[in-house]
Residue frames as a rotation matrix with the C-alpha (Angstrom) as fourth column:
MET 1
0.582 0.813 0.000 0.00
0.813 -0.582 0.000 0.00
0.000 0.000 -1.000 0.00
THR 2
-0.377 -0.712 0.592 1.38
0.679 -0.647 -0.345 3.43
0.629 0.272 0.728 -0.91
LYS 3
-0.546 0.120 -0.829 1.24
0.664 -0.541 -0.516 6.42
-0.511 -0.832 0.215 1.37
ALA 4
0.570 0.802 0.179 -1.33
0.788 -0.471 -0.397 9.12
-0.234 0.367 -0.900 0.67
THR 5
-0.208 -0.601 0.772 -0.13
0.753 -0.602 -0.266 12.19
0.625 0.526 0.578 -1.16
ARG 6
0.326 0.185 -0.927 0.49
0.761 -0.634 0.141 15.21
-0.561 -0.751 -0.347 1.04
TYR 7
0.528 -0.060 0.847 0.82
0.644 -0.622 -0.445 18.72
0.554 0.781 -0.289 -0.33
PHE 8
0.135 -0.618 -0.774 3.67
0.809 -0.382 0.446 21.03
-0.572 -0.687 0.449 0.63
LEU 9
0.886 0.117 0.448 3.92
0.354 -0.796 -0.492 24.68
0.299 0.594 -0.747 -0.35
LEU 10
0.074 -0.947 -0.314 7.54
0.949 -0.030 0.314 25.84
-0.307 -0.321 0.896 -0.55
THR 11
0.975 0.102 0.196 8.44
0.157 -0.943 -0.292 29.52
0.155 0.315 -0.936 -0.54
PHE 12
0.220 -0.973 -0.067 12.10
0.963 0.206 0.172 30.07
-0.153 -0.102 0.983 -1.34
ARG 13
0.990 0.014 -0.139 13.60
0.009 -0.999 -0.035 33.52
-0.139 0.033 -0.990 -0.76
ALA 14
0.554 -0.819 0.152 16.91
0.611 0.275 -0.743 33.92
0.566 0.504 0.652 -2.55
ALA 15
0.373 -0.417 0.829 17.98
-0.389 -0.881 -0.269 36.98
0.842 -0.223 -0.491 -0.54
GLY 16
0.204 -0.267 0.942 18.23
-0.975 0.029 0.220 35.07
-0.086 -0.963 -0.254 2.72
ARG 17
-0.528 -0.308 -0.791 18.58
-0.532 0.846 0.025 31.64
0.662 0.434 -0.611 1.09
SER 18
-0.785 0.342 0.517 15.65
-0.400 0.356 -0.844 30.54
-0.473 -0.869 -0.143 3.23
VAL 19
-0.662 0.639 -0.392 12.74
-0.126 0.421 0.898 28.25
0.739 0.644 -0.198 2.55
ALA 20
-0.546 0.619 0.564 9.39
-0.749 -0.060 -0.660 28.19
-0.374 -0.783 0.496 4.31
VAL 21
-0.876 0.271 -0.399 7.33
0.012 0.839 0.544 25.00
0.482 0.472 -0.739 4.17
GLU 22
-0.371 0.839 0.397 3.59
-0.887 -0.194 -0.419 24.80
-0.275 -0.508 0.816 4.71
ASP 23
-1.000 0.025 -0.006 2.10
0.024 0.986 0.168 21.30
0.011 0.168 -0.986 5.03
PHE 24
-0.384 0.920 -0.078 -1.50
-0.918 -0.371 0.140 20.94
0.100 0.125 0.987 3.81
GLY 25
-0.368 0.236 0.899 -1.75
-0.292 0.889 -0.353 17.22
-0.883 -0.392 -0.258 4.43
ALA 26
-0.632 0.192 0.751 -4.09
0.659 0.642 0.391 15.64
-0.407 0.742 -0.533 1.85
ASP 27
0.337 0.836 -0.434 -6.08
0.472 -0.548 -0.691 18.87
-0.815 0.028 -0.579 1.30
GLU 28
-0.408 -0.517 0.753 -5.31
0.891 -0.044 0.452 19.51
-0.201 0.855 0.479 -2.36
THR 29
0.400 0.655 0.641 -7.89
0.754 -0.633 0.177 22.30
0.522 0.412 -0.747 -2.67
ALA 30
0.927 -0.093 -0.363 -6.47
0.205 -0.684 0.700 24.29
-0.313 -0.724 -0.615 0.25
ALA 31
0.022 -0.997 0.069 -2.95
0.534 0.070 0.843 23.76
-0.845 0.018 0.534 -1.10
THR 32
-0.342 -0.131 0.930 -3.77
0.932 -0.174 0.318 24.97
0.120 0.976 0.181 -4.62
ASP 33
0.729 0.629 0.271 -5.74
0.561 -0.775 0.290 27.93
0.393 -0.060 -0.918 -3.26
ALA 34
0.722 -0.533 -0.440 -2.80
0.191 -0.458 0.868 28.96
-0.664 -0.711 -0.229 -1.07
TYR 35
-0.254 -0.834 0.490 -0.39
0.751 0.149 0.643 28.47
-0.609 0.532 0.588 -3.98
SER 36
0.046 0.365 0.930 -2.51
0.900 -0.419 0.120 30.66
0.433 0.831 -0.348 -6.28
ARG 37
0.938 0.332 -0.099 -2.84
0.335 -0.796 0.504 33.38
0.088 -0.506 -0.858 -3.63
LEU 38
0.432 -0.854 -0.289 0.89
0.259 -0.189 0.947 33.40
-0.864 -0.484 0.140 -2.92
GLU 39
-0.293 -0.496 0.817 1.77
0.920 0.087 0.383 33.45
-0.261 0.864 0.431 -6.63
ARG 40
0.480 0.538 0.693 -0.44
0.681 -0.726 0.092 36.54
0.552 0.428 -0.716 -7.06
GLU 41
0.946 -0.132 -0.297 1.21
0.153 -0.625 0.766 38.21
-0.287 -0.769 -0.571 -4.05
VAL 42
0.109 -0.992 0.060 4.73
0.392 0.098 0.915 37.45
-0.913 -0.076 0.400 -5.23
GLY 43
0.833 0.272 -0.482 4.07
-0.307 -0.496 -0.812 38.22
-0.460 0.824 -0.330 -8.89
ASP 44
0.832 -0.555 -0.008 7.19
0.209 0.326 -0.922 38.35
0.515 0.765 0.387 -11.04
HIS 45
0.666 -0.609 0.430 9.51
-0.739 -0.464 0.488 39.03
-0.098 -0.643 -0.759 -8.10
GLY 46
0.470 -0.533 -0.703 12.64
-0.382 0.595 -0.707 37.17
0.796 0.601 0.076 -9.16
GLU 47
-0.517 -0.742 0.426 13.92
-0.677 0.051 -0.734 36.77
0.523 -0.669 -0.529 -5.61
VAL 48
-0.364 0.492 0.791 11.02
-0.688 0.430 -0.584 34.56
-0.628 -0.757 0.182 -4.47
GLU 49
-0.691 0.187 -0.698 10.01
-0.451 0.644 0.618 31.14
0.565 0.742 -0.361 -5.82
VAL 50
-0.150 0.727 0.670 6.74
-0.861 0.237 -0.450 29.47
-0.486 -0.645 0.590 -4.89
VAL 51
-0.641 -0.130 -0.756 6.43
-0.546 0.770 0.330 25.73
0.540 0.625 -0.565 -5.51
LEU 52
0.273 0.746 0.607 3.59
-0.928 0.371 -0.039 23.34
-0.255 -0.552 0.794 -4.71
VAL 53
-0.600 -0.588 -0.543 4.76
-0.669 0.741 -0.063 19.75
0.439 0.325 -0.838 -4.32
GLY 54
0.643 0.743 0.189 2.82
-0.751 0.561 0.350 16.54
0.154 -0.366 0.918 -3.80
ALA 55
-0.360 -0.791 -0.495 4.74
-0.498 0.611 -0.615 13.80
0.789 0.025 -0.614 -2.00
ASP 56
0.329 0.477 -0.815 4.37
0.354 0.738 0.575 11.13
0.875 -0.478 0.074 0.65
SER 57
0.588 -0.187 -0.787 6.50
0.787 -0.096 0.610 13.02
-0.190 -0.978 0.090 3.21
ILE 58
0.923 -0.334 -0.191 8.61
-0.335 -0.942 0.030 16.11
-0.190 0.037 -0.981 3.82
GLU 59
0.113 -0.916 0.385 11.67
-0.142 0.369 0.919 13.84
-0.983 -0.159 -0.088 3.72
THR 60
0.124 0.010 0.992 10.84
0.882 0.457 -0.115 12.98
-0.454 0.890 0.048 0.11
VAL 61
0.935 0.241 0.261 10.44
0.334 -0.848 -0.412 16.68
0.122 0.472 -0.873 -0.73
ARG 62
0.640 -0.759 -0.120 13.83
-0.445 -0.493 0.747 17.40
-0.627 -0.425 -0.654 0.87
LYS 63
-0.157 -0.692 0.705 15.37
0.314 0.642 0.700 14.77
-0.936 0.331 0.117 -1.43
THR 64
0.130 0.287 0.949 13.55
0.970 0.162 -0.182 15.69
-0.206 0.944 -0.257 -4.65
HIS 65
0.735 0.142 0.663 13.88
0.334 -0.927 -0.172 19.46
0.590 0.348 -0.729 -4.14
SER 66
0.427 -0.629 -0.649 17.17
0.892 0.175 0.417 19.48
-0.149 -0.757 0.636 -2.24
HIS 67
-0.415 -0.634 0.653 18.40
0.736 -0.656 -0.168 22.66
0.534 0.411 0.739 -3.96
TYR 68
0.304 0.589 0.749 15.88
-0.074 -0.769 0.634 24.64
0.950 -0.248 -0.190 -1.89
PHE 69
0.981 0.191 -0.032 17.04
-0.004 0.186 0.983 23.09
0.193 -0.964 0.183 1.37
SER 70
0.412 -0.889 -0.201 20.81
0.754 0.457 -0.472 22.78
0.511 0.043 0.858 0.90
ALA 71
-0.225 -0.502 0.835 21.62
-0.060 -0.848 -0.526 26.29
0.973 -0.168 0.160 2.14
ASN 72
0.501 0.486 0.716 19.64
-0.743 -0.183 0.644 25.73
0.444 -0.855 0.269 5.32
GLU 73
0.966 -0.154 -0.206 21.30
0.218 0.917 0.335 22.37
0.138 -0.369 0.919 5.87
ASP 74
0.093 -0.978 0.184 24.74
0.560 -0.102 -0.822 23.92
0.823 0.180 0.539 5.35
VAL 75
-0.092 -0.053 0.994 23.97
-0.565 -0.819 -0.096 26.52
0.820 -0.571 0.046 8.02
LEU 76
0.813 0.464 0.352 22.67
-0.554 0.426 0.715 23.85
0.182 -0.776 0.603 10.40
ALA 77
0.727 -0.612 -0.312 25.76
0.551 0.791 -0.267 21.70
0.410 0.022 0.912 9.81
SER 78
-0.179 -0.812 0.556 27.99
0.190 -0.583 -0.790 24.67
0.965 -0.036 0.259 10.55
VAL 79
0.193 0.339 0.921 26.09
-0.809 -0.476 0.344 25.46
0.555 -0.812 0.183 13.76
GLU 80
0.981 0.178 -0.079 26.26
-0.117 0.862 0.493 21.80
0.155 -0.474 0.867 14.83
LYS 81
0.360 -0.924 -0.130 29.99
0.623 0.342 -0.704 21.71
0.695 0.172 0.698 14.14
ASN 82
-0.300 -0.463 0.834 30.56
-0.231 -0.813 -0.535 24.90
0.925 -0.353 0.137 16.15
LEU 83
0.558 0.561 0.612 28.44
-0.748 0.021 0.663 23.58
0.359 -0.828 0.432 19.01
LEU 84
0.909 -0.256 -0.330 30.47
0.310 0.943 0.121 20.38
0.280 -0.212 0.936 19.11
VAL 85
-0.041 -0.976 0.214 33.71
0.500 -0.206 -0.841 22.35
0.865 0.072 0.497 19.14
ALA 86
-0.261 -0.019 0.965 32.44
-0.516 -0.842 -0.156 24.69
0.816 -0.539 0.210 21.90
THR 87
0.784 0.613 0.102 31.09
-0.434 0.422 0.796 21.90
0.445 -0.668 0.597 24.09
PRO 88
-0.084 -0.877 0.473 33.60
-0.993 0.034 -0.113 20.86
0.083 -0.479 -0.874 26.79
């Protein structure tokens, strides 16, 4: 049995290399409505990308759309490394 499709709305902001994720669960209508609204708000602003993805989990989205998450993971890895170095 396959997992149900969940809908994730990704908003990537190039300026801060940040990504926001909104999880709509299986509610495709709410996800597409939010996507359409956000696309209208953002318009042709080249610094912001809005992507609606259907997948079985956020882990799958992180793998299939890793280019949106890699900057955040690099920052987290750096923080973890510095924490390990600073911890007696």
